[in-house]
C-alpha positions in Angstrom: 68.8 93.6 113.4 71.7 95.1 110.6 73.5 92.8 108.3 77.4 94.2 107.1 79.0 92.8 104.6 82.3 93.9 103.4 82.7 95.6 99.7 85.5 97.6 98.0 83.9 99.9 95.7 86.1 101.0 93.0 87.4 98.4 89.7 90.4 99.5 89.7 93.6 97.3 89.8 95.7 99.1 92.6 95.4 98.7 95.7 92.2 99.1 97.1 90.4 99.9 100.6 88.3 97.4 101.6 84.5 98.7 103.5 82.4 97.7 105.6 78.9 98.2 104.8 74.9 97.8 106.8 72.0 99.0 105.8 69.3 100.7 108.3 66.4 101.0 106.8 65.9 101.9 103.3 67.7 105.5 102.9 70.0 104.9 106.5 73.5 103.0 104.9 76.6 102.8 106.6 79.5 102.6 104.3 83.1 103.1 106.5 86.7 102.6 104.9 88.8 100.2 107.2 92.5 100.8 106.8 92.7 97.1 105.4 94.3 97.1 101.8 93.9 94.6 98.4 94.0 94.6 94.9 90.5 93.5 92.8 92.3 90.3 91.2 92.5 89.2 94.9 89.1 90.0 96.6 86.6 87.4 96.5 83.0 89.6 95.9 81.2 85.9 96.9 83.0 85.2 99.9 84.1 88.2 100.9 87.7 87.6 101.5 91.3 87.3 99.5 91.7 84.4 97.5 93.7 82.0 98.6 96.4 82.5 96.2 100.1 81.4 96.8 100.6 84.7 94.9 98.9 87.2 97.1 101.5 87.2 100.3 98.4 89.4 103.0 96.2 86.6 101.8 95.9 85.5 105.9 96.4 89.2 107.6 93.6 90.9 105.9 91.6 87.7 106.2 92.1 87.5 109.5 91.9 91.2 110.5 88.2 91.3 108.0 87.2 88.0 111.0 88.1 90.2 113.9 86.3 92.9 113.0 83.4 90.9 111.9 84.1 89.5 115.7 83.6 92.5 117.6 80.8 93.9 115.4 78.8 90.5 116.1 79.3 90.7 120.0 78.5 94.1 119.4 75.3 93.5 117.8 74.2 90.6 120.4 74.9 92.3 123.2 72.9 95.4 122.0 70.1 92.9 121.3 69.7 91.2 124.5 70.0 94.3 126.6 66.9 95.8 124.8 69.6 98.6 122.6 69.0 99.5 119.1 72.0 99.3 116.6 72.5 102.4 115.0 74.1 103.7 111.6 76.2 106.6 114.0 76.6 103.3 117.3 78.3 101.0 114.5 80.5 103.9 113.2 81.6 104.6 116.6 82.0 100.5 117.9 84.3 100.9 114.6 86.0 103.9 115.3 87.1 102.6 118.7 88.4 98.8 117.2 90.7 101.4 114.8 92.0 103.4 117.7 90.0 105.8 116.0 87.9 106.5 119.1 88.6 106.6 122.7 87.6 103.5 123.9 85.2 103.1 127.5 87.6 102.1 129.5 88.9 103.5 132.5 91.4 100.9 134.1 94.5 99.8 133.1 93.3 96.5 133.1 90.1 96.8 131.1 92.1 99.0 128.3 94.7 96.1 128.2 92.0 94.0 127.1 90.5 96.2 124.6 93.8 96.7 123.2 94.1 93.0 122.8 90.5 93.0 121.1 91.5 95.7 118.4 94.7 94.0 117.3 93.1 92.3 114.6 93.3 95.6 113.1 96.1 97.2 114.5 98.4 98.3 111.6 102.3 98.3 112.1 103.6 102.0 110.9 107.0 99.8 110.7 105.5 97.0 108.7 104.4 99.0 105.6 101.3 99.2 107.5 100.4 95.5 107.4 98.4 94.6 110.4 99.6 93.3 114.0 100.4 89.1 113.6 98.9 86.9 115.5 101.9 85.4 117.2 101.8 89.1 118.9 98.5 89.4 120.0 98.7 85.7 121.7 102.1 87.2 123.6 99.9 90.5 124.5 97.4 87.5 125.7 99.6 86.2 127.6 100.9 89.1 129.3 97.3 90.2 130.1 97.0 86.6 131.9 100.0 87.5 134.6 98.2 90.8 135.1 95.5 89.2 136.7 97.3 86.9 138.3 99.2 89.8 139.7 95.9 91.4 140.4 94.5 88.6 142.6 97.7 88.4 144.7 97.7 92.0 144.9 93.4 92.2 145.7 93.3 95.0 143.2 92.2 95.7 140.0 95.8 97.7 138.1 94.4 101.1 136.9 97.1 103.6 134.6 98.5 105.7 137.7 99.6 102.6 139.5 102.2 102.4 136.5 105.5 103.1 137.2 108.8 102.3 138.2 108.0 101.2 141.7 105.3 98.5 139.6 107.7 97.0 137.4 109.9 96.5 139.8 107.8 94.7 141.9 105.4 92.6 138.9 108.9 91.6 137.9 109.5 89.6 140.7 106.0 87.9 140.7 106.8 86.7 137.0 110.5 86.2 138.4 108.9 83.3 141.2 107.0 81.8 138.0 110.6 81.5 136.8 110.4 82.9 133.8 113.9 84.1 131.8 114.8 87.0 131.7 114.2 88.1 127.9 110.8 86.5 128.4 109.6 88.9 131.7 111.7 92.1 129.0 109.0 90.7 126.3 106.3 90.9 129.3 107.8 95.1 130.4 107.5 95.9 126.4 104.1 94.8 126.1 102.1 96.7 129.6 104.6 99.6 128.0 103.3 99.5 125.0 100.3 99.6 126.2 100.5 102.0 128.7 102.1 104.2 125.3 98.4 103.9 123.7 96.4 104.6 126.3 98.5 108.2 126.6 98.4 109.0 122.9 94.7 108.8 123.4 94.5 110.5 126.4 93.5 108.5 128.7 96.1 109.3 131.1 99.3 111.3 131.7 100.9 109.7 133.5 104.4 109.2 132.2 106.8 107.5 134.7 106.6 104.0 133.6 108.6 105.3 130.4 111.9 105.4 132.6 112.1 102.2 134.0 114.8 100.3 131.8 113.6 96.5 131.3 117.0 94.1 131.3 117.9 91.6 129.1 120.6 88.5 128.4 122.9 87.9 125.0 121.2 84.2 124.6 122.7 81.1 124.0 121.8 79.9 119.8 123.4 78.2 117.9 124.4 78.0 114.6 125.8 74.7 112.5 128.8 74.8 110.7 129.4 73.7 106.5 130.2 70.2 107.8 127.1 69.7 109.7 124.8 71.2 106.7 126.7 68.8 104.2 126.6 65.9 107.2 122.3 66.8 107.4 123.0 66.9 103.5 123.1 63.8 102.8 121.6 62.0 105.5 119.4 59.0 104.5 115.7 60.3 105.1 114.1 57.8 101.8 112.6 55.5 104.1 111.0 59.3 105.4 109.8 61.2 102.9 108.0 64.1 104.9 111.5 64.2 106.7 113.6 64.9 103.7 111.0 67.5 102.8 111.4 69.5 105.9 115.6 68.3 105.7 115.4 70.1 102.7 113.4 73.4 103.5 116.0 73.3 106.0 118.8 73.8 103.6 116.9 76.3 101.7 117.4 78.9 105.4 120.6 77.6 105.7 122.4 79.0 101.7 119.3 82.0 101.6 119.8 83.5 105.4 115.7 84.2 105.1 114.0 83.5 108.0 110.9 80.3 107.9 108.2 83.4 107.0 109.9 84.4 103.9 110.8 80.6 102.9 107.7 79.9 103.3 106.3 82.7 101.1 108.7 82.5 98.2 107.3 81.9 94.7 108.8 81.2 90.9 108.2 85.4 91.1 111.3 85.5 93.2 113.7 84.4 91.0 115.2 86.9 89.3 118.3 84.9 87.2 120.8 84.3 90.1 119.2 85.9 92.5 116.2 86.2 95.0 114.8 89.5 95.5 112.2 89.4 98.3 109.8 91.9 100.5 110.6 91.0 104.2 107.3 90.0 105.9 109.1 91.5 108.8 110.5 94.7 108.1 108.3 95.1 104.7 112.5 95.9 103.5 113.8 94.2 99.9 116.6 92.1 100.0 118.2 90.7 97.2 120.3 86.9 97.8 122.4 84.8 95.5 121.0 81.9 94.8 123.5 78.8 96.1 123.7 75.5 94.3 122.2 73.6 97.0 118.9 76.1 97.1 118.9 75.7 93.4 118.9 72.4 93.2 116.2 71.8 96.0 113.7 74.7 94.0 114.3 72.7 90.7 113.6 69.3 91.5 110.7 69.8 93.8 109.7 72.9 91.9 109.4 75.3 94.8 109.6 75.1 98.2 109.8 71.6 99.5 106.8 71.5 102.0 104.4 73.7 103.4 103.8 73.2 107.5 103.9 75.2 110.6 106.4 76.6 112.1 105.8 75.1 115.1 105.7 71.4 113.1 108.8 72.8 111.5 110.8 73.3 114.8 109.7 69.1 116.4 110.2 67.8 112.8 114.0 69.4 112.3 114.9 68.4 115.6 114.6 64.4 114.3 116.1 65.7 111.1 119.5 66.8 113.6 119.3 63.5 115.2 118.8 61.2 112.5 122.1 63.6 110.9 124.1 63.1 114.2 124.3 66.4 115.2 125.7 65.4 118.5 128.0 68.4 119.9 127.7 69.4 123.1 126.6 72.1 123.8 125.9 74.6 127.2 123.7 76.7 127.6 123.1 79.1 130.3 120.1 81.4 130.8 118.5 83.4 134.1 115.5 81.9 135.4 113.6 83.4 138.7 116.6 85.5 139.3 119.5 83.0 139.2 121.6 81.5 136.3 120.9 78.0 135.3 123.5 75.9 133.2 122.2 72.7 131.4 123.9 71.0 128.8 122.5 69.9 125.7 123.5 67.4 122.2 123.4 70.1 119.2 119.9 68.6 117.8 117.9 69.3 120.1 118.4 73.1 120.1 118.1 73.5 116.2 115.1 75.3 115.1 113.7 77.0 112.0 115.7 80.1 113.1 118.4 78.2 113.1 119.0 77.9 109.0 119.4 82.4 109.6 122.0 81.8 112.4 124.1 79.5 110.3 123.8 81.8 107.0 125.2 84.5 108.5 127.2 82.7 111.0 129.3 80.4 108.3 129.8 83.7 105.5 131.4 85.9 109.0 133.5 83.4 109.7 135.0 82.9 106.1 136.2 86.3 105.8 133.1 87.5 104.1 132.8 91.9 104.5 130.4 92.4 108.0 129.0 95.3 106.1 127.6 92.7 102.9 126.1 90.0 104.9 124.0 93.0 106.4 123.2 93.3 102.7 121.7 90.3 102.8 120.4 89.7 105.9 118.5 92.7 106.3 120.7 93.8 109.9 120.5 97.5 109.9 123.3 98.4 112.5 126.6 95.8 112.6 125.9 95.5 116.9 122.9 93.8 116.2 124.6 91.6 113.3 127.8 90.8 115.5 125.0 89.9 118.2 123.2 87.5 115.9 126.3 85.2 114.6 128.2 82.7 116.9 132.1 82.6 117.5 133.4 81.5 119.7 136.9 82.9 121.0 138.4 79.9 119.6 137.5 80.7 116.2 138.1 83.9 116.4 141.8 83.2 117.3 142.1 80.6 114.4 140.2 84.0 112.2 142.8 86.3 113.6 145.6 83.6 112.7 144.9 83.1 109.2 144.6 86.4 108.3 147.7 86.6 109.9 149.2 83.5 107.7 147.8 85.0 104.8 149.2 88.6 105.3 152.9 86.7 105.3 152.4 85.1 102.3 151.3 88.0 100.6 
């Protein structure tokens, strides 16, 4: 039974391909170039993985992809052995080609292809993110959508084929998801996932069905919250001396609020990103560079901790930051409306209950906009590409727009 391993071939400093190698006899060797790339300095040849260095931004994504390749190959080797088959260089190359999308999978139904599409996600490349692999979060979303597809099939007592995916199917599937009381935007994400899978099947020639392309998903604007500068100051001054971990989470949140960086980008910050009075960083989500001026609150926190205050998962952060905001008495009442199960629902919350990691970035953009700072300049800092997307993102109420106009007229009168 062949044993495979990962290697990089050239002794150079620039990024180079990771290879899958395996021997099938004295003179028969597989050397398969994956689309994954790594710099020699960050490669651990003994562990056959990227080193756990804080200065390597792609360490987790590449290692996760390598784990995925290993899972596929080990599964193939074990399954072939159990069936009495023979693992050859050609058959292993075919498995890798299918995994990386170079060859057509053997799936005959939409259902089967959806499963193979998910399994290939560990190494599938996202061209919009500069060639980075698909994130674990995205894979989990596809898995969740497939589970709903299976439930739908059980209810309909059939297995979906490629030809079944059309506007009639989407109408029925959306109705099914509404019966599960899912929100409109959640349903829209499920529709997008199905269309992504069909798009991949269409591109590989597995189906000629294009009727799914005409379906238009329904979405609605969310009622997310933003914190004003008075609330941010109340959070900053909140006495958390008896809760040092919460104090660090508070400081991490304030760094978000005064930079507009996403949680993932804040967590990847290192000394090399600090350039005198600005932060220069390549955004993980878009793969684009942004330059953010350093606010005094950020600088004080960065210098006090010598970097990021705490390393924590997004999920845990979202739970703990609510405790911080509750302690800081962020108690304004907020009315949230959402369409769930096809019906509009309205509920009242205390504001602290709605704060999450993304509130920091939204607060940054909203507070700058309310101060009269030009939208185009804020967009260059946050990375928003269109003004329409930016204006949907910020949270400014009708009363605040009226106040801003009154202040504008007053300033004009005093000129």
